[in-house]
N, CA, C and O of each residue as an XYZ file, in Angstrom:
476
protein
N       0.842     -1.181      0.000
C       0.000      0.000      0.000
C       0.882      1.237      0.000
O       1.925      1.263      0.654
N       0.467      2.249     -0.726
C       1.247      3.482     -0.778
C       0.309      4.691     -0.705
O      -0.904      4.580     -0.883
N       0.906      5.825     -0.443
C       0.150      7.068     -0.384
C      -0.379      7.388     -1.784
O       0.335      7.226     -2.774
N      -1.614      7.837     -1.861
C      -2.225      8.216     -3.129
C      -2.333      9.733     -3.172
O      -2.912     10.347     -2.276
N      -1.776     10.332     -4.211
C      -1.883     11.769     -4.406
C      -3.023     12.005     -5.402
O      -2.919     11.654     -6.577
N      -4.102     12.600     -4.916
C      -5.304     12.768     -5.732
C      -5.030     13.621     -6.964
O      -5.503     13.292     -8.052
N      -4.281     14.703     -6.817
C      -4.003     15.560     -7.979
C      -3.203     14.814     -9.032
O      -3.462     14.965    -10.226
N      -2.233     14.010     -8.608
C      -1.470     13.219     -9.574
C      -2.384     12.261    -10.333
O      -2.197     12.037    -11.530
N      -3.362     11.701     -9.646
C      -4.319     10.805    -10.310
C      -5.168     11.575    -11.317
O      -5.401     11.087    -12.423
N      -5.636     12.778    -10.950
C      -6.395     13.595    -11.901
C      -5.562     13.914    -13.139
O      -6.095     13.984    -14.247
N      -4.265     14.107    -12.956
C      -3.375     14.443    -14.076
C      -3.205     13.289    -15.072
O      -2.706     13.504    -16.177
N      -3.608     12.078    -14.701
C      -3.433     10.908    -15.555
C      -4.493     10.774    -16.650
O      -4.340      9.958    -17.559
N      -5.567     11.568    -16.574
C      -6.617     11.407    -17.579
C      -7.261     12.744    -17.929
O      -7.221     13.699    -17.153
N      -7.857     12.785    -19.120
C      -8.530     13.996    -19.590
C      -9.991     13.737    -19.953
O     -10.776     14.680    -20.045
N     -10.366     12.474    -20.161
C     -11.731     12.183    -20.596
C     -12.747     12.528    -19.522
O     -12.491     12.399    -18.325
N     -13.897     12.966    -19.982
C     -14.966     13.378    -19.076
C     -16.064     12.317    -19.032
O     -16.262     11.551    -19.975
N     -16.768     12.304    -17.902
C     -17.891     11.389    -17.666
C     -17.448      9.936    -17.715
O     -18.258      9.056    -18.009
N     -16.183      9.669    -17.434
C     -15.654      8.307    -17.422
C     -14.897      8.099    -16.108
O     -13.676      8.251    -16.069
N     -15.610      7.752    -15.037
C     -14.995      7.643    -13.709
C     -13.827      6.668    -13.666
O     -13.805      5.662    -14.375
N     -12.857      6.990    -12.815
C     -11.669      6.158    -12.617
C     -11.605      5.738    -11.151
O     -11.696      6.581    -10.258
N     -11.452      4.459    -10.905
C     -11.352      3.959     -9.527
C      -9.909      4.109     -9.057
O      -8.976      3.662     -9.724
N      -9.739      4.751     -7.891
C      -8.390      4.910     -7.353
C      -8.187      4.145     -6.052
O      -7.083      4.127     -5.509
N      -9.241      3.516     -5.550
C      -9.099      2.742     -4.328
C     -10.390      2.058     -3.941
O     -11.461      2.351     -4.472
N     -10.260      1.130     -2.994
C     -11.402      0.389     -2.463
C     -11.257      0.366     -0.951
O     -10.160      0.181     -0.423
N     -12.377      0.556     -0.257
C     -12.359      0.619      1.195
C     -13.642      0.012      1.740
O     -14.718      0.579      1.554
N     -13.547     -1.125      2.406
C     -14.700     -1.739      3.062
C     -15.927     -1.836      2.160
O     -17.032     -1.468      2.560
N     -15.728     -2.327      0.952
C     -16.836     -2.490      0.028
C     -17.261     -1.215     -0.683
O     -18.239     -1.209     -1.429
N     -16.528     -0.146     -0.451
C     -16.782      1.136     -1.112
C     -15.665      1.394     -2.121
O     -14.512      1.029     -1.890
N     -16.014      2.020     -3.231
C     -14.991      2.413     -4.190
C     -14.773      3.921     -4.112
O     -15.707      4.698     -3.913
N     -13.517      4.306     -4.275
C     -13.123      5.709     -4.284
C     -12.862      6.043     -5.746
O     -12.014      5.429     -6.394
N     -13.600      7.022     -6.258
C     -13.624      7.292     -7.690
C     -13.296      8.752     -7.956
O     -13.688      9.638     -7.196
N     -12.570      8.993     -9.048
C     -12.353     10.350     -9.549
C     -13.073     10.478    -10.877
O     -13.149      9.518    -11.645
N     -13.600     11.660    -11.148
C     -14.233     11.927    -12.438
C     -14.043     13.384    -12.802
O     -14.042     14.268    -11.946
N     -13.885     13.609    -14.093
C     -13.892     14.961    -14.649
C     -15.186     15.064    -15.447
O     -15.499     14.193    -16.259
N     -15.927     16.131    -15.210
C     -17.205     16.273    -15.895
C     -17.378     17.694    -16.405
O     -16.804     18.640    -15.868
N     -18.176     17.822    -17.445
C     -18.611     19.126    -17.933
C     -19.847     18.888    -18.781
O     -19.885     17.967    -19.596
N     -20.858     19.725    -18.583
C     -22.124     19.559    -19.280
C     -23.131     18.876    -18.378
O     -23.041     18.943    -17.153
N     -24.094     18.216    -19.008
C     -25.175     17.567    -18.256
C     -25.094     16.054    -18.395
O     -24.781     15.521    -19.459
N     -25.381     15.389    -17.306
C     -25.475     13.939    -17.281
C     -26.936     13.577    -17.560
O     -27.664     14.385    -18.136
N     -27.366     12.418    -17.175
C     -28.763     12.005    -17.326
C     -29.394     11.873    -15.948
O     -28.708     11.575    -14.970
N     -30.710     12.095    -15.873
C     -31.422     11.803    -14.630
C     -31.352     10.301    -14.402
O     -31.632      9.512    -15.304
N     -30.979      9.917    -13.196
C     -30.902      8.511    -12.839
C     -30.993      8.386    -11.326
O     -30.971      9.385    -10.606
N     -31.097      7.147    -10.850
C     -31.110      6.901     -9.406
C     -30.447      5.554     -9.136
O     -30.275      4.721    -10.025
N     -30.095      5.387     -7.899
C     -29.515      4.129     -7.432
C     -30.436      3.634     -6.322
O     -30.464      4.202     -5.230
N     -31.182      2.580     -6.604
C     -32.202      2.113     -5.667
C     -31.653      1.668     -4.320
O     -32.325      1.815     -3.299
N     -30.432      1.124     -4.307
C     -29.915      0.518     -3.084
C     -28.665      1.181     -2.512
O     -28.147      0.730     -1.490
N     -28.166      2.254     -3.157
C     -26.917      2.852     -2.696
C     -27.019      4.373     -2.606
O     -27.597      5.029     -3.473
N     -26.439      4.915     -1.529
C     -26.210      6.355     -1.447
C     -25.003      6.661     -2.320
O     -24.204      5.773     -2.616
N     -24.866      7.946     -2.742
C     -23.738      8.334     -3.582
C     -23.207      9.680     -3.095
O     -23.946     10.664     -3.044
N     -21.920      9.718     -2.737
C     -21.295     10.938     -2.230
C     -20.502     11.613     -3.332
O     -19.645     10.991     -3.960
N     -20.792     12.902     -3.571
C     -20.079     13.724     -4.548
C     -19.287     14.784     -3.790
O     -19.879     15.600     -3.084
N     -17.971     14.790     -3.920
C     -17.134     15.835     -3.341
C     -16.454     16.590     -4.467
O     -15.801     15.988     -5.319
N     -16.607     17.922     -4.473
C     -16.018     18.741     -5.528
C     -14.599     19.125     -5.124
O     -14.367     19.689     -4.054
N     -13.658     18.804     -6.010
C     -12.260     19.154     -5.793
C     -11.900     20.426     -6.553
O     -11.059     21.208     -6.109
N     -12.548     20.627     -7.709
C     -12.291     21.788     -8.559
C     -13.568     22.048     -9.367
O     -14.244     21.106     -9.779
N     -13.896     23.320     -9.593
C     -15.078     23.662    -10.377
C     -16.308     23.790     -9.493
O     -16.209     24.148     -8.320
N     -17.457     23.496    -10.063
C     -18.719     23.596     -9.326
C     -19.705     22.579     -9.896
O     -19.849     22.452    -11.112
N     -20.367     21.872     -9.019
C     -21.336     20.851     -9.392
C     -22.732     21.301     -8.985
O     -22.949     21.743     -7.857
N     -23.667     21.186     -9.907
C     -25.078     21.349     -9.563
C     -25.713     19.976     -9.662
O     -25.618     19.307    -10.690
N     -26.359     19.563     -8.588
C     -27.117     18.319     -8.605
C     -28.578     18.716     -8.741
O     -29.158     19.326     -7.843
N     -29.161     18.358     -9.878
C     -30.562     18.667    -10.111
C     -31.420     17.498     -9.652
O     -31.083     16.331     -9.855
N     -32.531     17.844     -9.034
C     -33.518     16.867     -8.594
C     -34.849     17.235     -9.245
O     -34.971     18.330     -9.794
N     -35.810     16.390     -9.201
C     -37.109     16.670     -9.811
C     -37.805     17.849     -9.118
O     -38.675     18.493     -9.705
N     -37.420     18.123     -7.877
C     -38.088     19.193     -7.126
C     -37.141     20.317     -6.697
O     -37.466     21.073     -5.782
N     -35.975     20.440     -7.340
C     -35.039     21.505     -6.970
C     -33.618     21.116     -7.333
O     -33.391     20.191     -8.113
N     -32.663     21.836     -6.757
C     -31.257     21.548     -7.029
C     -30.405     22.005     -5.855
O     -30.860     22.751     -4.988
N     -29.161     21.541     -5.845
C     -28.191     21.945     -4.838
C     -26.861     22.193     -5.561
O     -26.495     21.467     -6.485
N     -26.153     23.232     -5.119
C     -24.852     23.572     -5.701
C     -23.766     23.160     -4.723
O     -23.849     23.447     -3.528
N     -22.744     22.481     -5.242
C     -21.635     22.002     -4.429
C     -20.346     22.642     -4.964
O     -20.016     22.501     -6.141
N     -19.632     23.337     -4.093
C     -18.414     24.060     -4.439
C     -17.168     23.294     -3.987
O     -17.289     22.326     -3.237
N     -15.966     23.707     -4.427
C     -14.744     23.024     -4.021
C     -14.624     22.916     -2.494
O     -14.881     23.870     -1.760
N     -14.228     21.732     -2.053
C     -14.088     21.476     -0.619
C     -15.384     21.072      0.053
O     -15.403     20.836      1.261
N     -16.482     20.987     -0.713
C     -17.780     20.592     -0.166
C     -18.200     19.251     -0.767
O     -17.747     18.860     -1.843
N     -19.083     18.558     -0.038
C     -19.651     17.333     -0.597
C     -21.136     17.278     -0.294
O     -21.644     17.956      0.598
N     -21.805     16.451     -1.065
C     -23.233     16.224     -0.891
C     -23.486     14.742     -1.106
O     -22.924     14.138     -2.020
N     -24.323     14.159     -0.271
C     -24.676     12.757     -0.407
C     -26.098     12.646     -0.942
O     -27.045     13.127     -0.319
N     -26.238     12.014     -2.092
C     -27.557     11.751     -2.664
C     -28.046     10.434     -2.057
O     -27.413      9.394     -2.239
N     -29.172     10.477     -1.335
C     -29.686      9.250     -0.726
C     -30.152      8.238     -1.775
O     -30.582      8.606     -2.868
N     -30.058      6.978     -1.421
C     -30.517      5.929     -2.330
C     -31.964      6.184     -2.736
O     -32.783      6.661     -1.950
N     -32.246      5.849     -3.989
C     -33.602      5.988     -4.500
C     -33.986      7.376     -4.975
O     -35.083      7.557     -5.502
N     -33.103      8.377     -4.804
C     -33.419      9.747     -5.204
C     -32.891     10.004     -6.618
O     -31.697      9.865     -6.885
N     -33.798     10.380     -7.509
C     -33.414     10.676     -8.884
C     -32.625     11.981     -8.917
O     -33.022     12.972     -8.304
N     -31.496     11.974     -9.644
C     -30.637     13.151     -9.690
C     -29.923     13.239    -11.036
O     -29.767     12.245    -11.744
N     -29.494     14.457    -11.369
C     -28.755     14.697    -12.613
C     -27.606     15.650    -12.315
O     -27.845     16.822    -12.025
N     -26.357     15.173    -12.380
C     -25.201     16.049    -12.208
C     -25.046     16.981    -13.419
O     -25.204     16.566    -14.566
N     -24.731     18.252    -13.130
C     -24.510     19.253    -14.164
C     -23.289     20.074    -13.766
O     -23.144     20.463    -12.607
N     -22.401     20.338    -14.745
C     -21.231     21.189    -14.502
C     -21.081     22.134    -15.688
O     -20.908     21.686    -16.821
N     -21.145     23.425    -15.436
C     -21.042     24.419    -16.496
C     -19.593     24.653    -16.917
O     -19.341     25.185    -17.998
N     -18.643     24.260    -16.073
C     -17.218     24.318    -16.389
C     -16.642     22.966    -16.014
O     -17.281     22.202    -15.290
N     -15.426     22.653    -16.502
C     -14.862     21.363    -16.120
C     -14.764     21.291    -14.602
O     -14.218     22.181    -13.949
N     -15.298     20.226    -14.072
C     -15.355     20.024    -12.626
C     -14.729     18.679    -12.298
O     -14.961     17.688    -12.990
N     -13.933     18.654    -11.237
C     -13.265     17.439    -10.796
C     -13.957     16.947     -9.527
O     -14.118     17.692     -8.560
N     -14.358     15.689     -9.552
C     -15.105     15.095     -8.449
C     -14.360     13.925     -7.825
O     -13.656     13.175     -8.501
N     -14.534     13.793     -6.528
C     -14.142     12.609     -5.776
C     -15.452     12.000     -5.305
O     -16.255     12.675     -4.660
N     -15.673     10.738     -5.620
C     -16.919     10.076     -5.253
C     -16.642      8.846     -4.396
O     -15.641      8.153     -4.582
N     -17.536      8.592     -3.467
C     -17.508      7.370     -2.677
C     -18.847      6.682     -2.900
O     -19.904      7.295     -2.749
N     -18.793      5.409     -3.258
C     -20.035      4.661     -3.457
C     -19.743      3.172     -3.326
O     -18.600      2.751     -3.504
N     -20.757      2.372     -3.018
C     -20.549      0.935     -2.931
C     -20.065      0.354     -4.259
O     -20.377      0.879     -5.327
N     -19.307     -0.723     -4.178
C     -18.808     -1.390     -5.377
C     -19.941     -1.818     -6.307
O     -19.737     -1.935     -7.515
N     -21.125     -2.050     -5.761
C     -22.260     -2.513     -6.564
C     -22.936     -1.402     -7.363
O     -23.800     -1.686     -8.193
N     -22.562     -0.145     -7.131
C     -23.240      0.973     -7.780
C     -22.965      0.987     -9.284
O     -21.815      0.920     -9.718
N     -24.032      1.074    -10.064
C     -23.909      1.162    -11.512
C     -23.799      2.629    -11.904
O     -24.448      3.485    -11.303
N     -22.980      2.922    -12.908
C     -22.661      4.282    -13.343
C     -23.900      5.154    -13.518
O     -23.975      6.236    -12.935
N     -24.858      4.712    -14.296
C     -26.071      5.496    -14.520
C     -27.279      4.845    -13.863
O     -28.413      5.030    -14.305
N     -27.029      4.086    -12.811
C     -28.117      3.488    -12.043
C     -29.055      2.674    -12.892
O     -28.642      1.730    -13.565
N     -30.337      3.045    -12.859
C     -31.378      2.296    -13.549
C     -31.570      2.739    -14.996
O     -32.498      2.279    -15.661
N     -30.705      3.627    -15.494
C     -30.835      4.172    -16.849
C     -29.662      3.689    -17.705
O     -28.514      3.705    -17.260
N     -29.953      3.266    -18.911
C     -28.914      2.898    -19.875
C     -28.875      4.010    -20.911
O     -29.872      4.268    -21.584
N     -27.711      4.679    -21.045
C     -27.570      5.808    -21.967
C     -26.250      5.693    -22.717
O     -25.403      4.866    -22.377
N     -26.080      6.527    -23.738
C     -24.834      6.526    -24.499
C     -23.630      6.790    -23.608
O     -22.520      6.351    -23.909
N     -23.846      7.498    -22.523
C     -22.768      7.914    -21.632
C     -22.437      6.843    -20.576
O     -21.461      6.983    -19.839
N     -23.243      5.784    -20.504
C     -23.063      4.748    -19.491
C     -21.725      4.022    -19.661
O     -21.355      3.615    -20.762
N     -21.015      3.873    -18.547
C     -19.770      3.114    -18.492
C     -20.071      1.841    -17.703
O     -20.565      1.912    -16.578
N     -19.777      0.682    -18.285
C     -20.102     -0.585    -17.620
C     -19.143     -0.960    -16.509
O     -19.537     -1.601    -15.535
N     -17.869     -0.558    -16.651
C     -16.904     -0.829    -15.579
C     -15.903      0.340    -15.516
O     -15.591      0.964    -16.530
N     -15.424      0.610    -14.330
C     -14.510      1.729    -14.129
C     -13.065      1.289    -14.312
O     -12.644      0.256    -13.790
N     -12.322      2.077    -15.050
C     -10.890      1.858    -15.208
C     -10.210      2.173    -13.874
O     -10.565      3.137    -13.197
N      -9.239      1.354    -13.512
C      -8.465      1.629    -12.304
C      -7.182      2.334    -12.681
O      -6.467      1.912    -13.590
N      -6.897      3.414    -11.971
C      -5.657      4.143    -12.249
C      -4.846      4.287    -10.975
O      -3.764      4.872    -10.995
């Protein structure tokens, strides 16, 4: 086991909406993602999903409102809650979620990734 430098991991990739797994902890995966634009509305019936903004700004849209998450802040979307991540500028995210979590939850879209690359 070695120390993981999050910024060095972000420097390893440029693709957006393609999460990268950087670690596993007690059945949870630690994921980095670069995003810009709009994702799809989706939900995870059995898993909560934590979004932490490292750079940029994330808006999580819900059917009844939205929340803005700034650098150094995180928000946990409870299981079963439909949400759509939106980033007007390139945004870097650190996510924690169970290993069983599917990228786009119950929705299959062009942007869906079936498995996360490990970096």
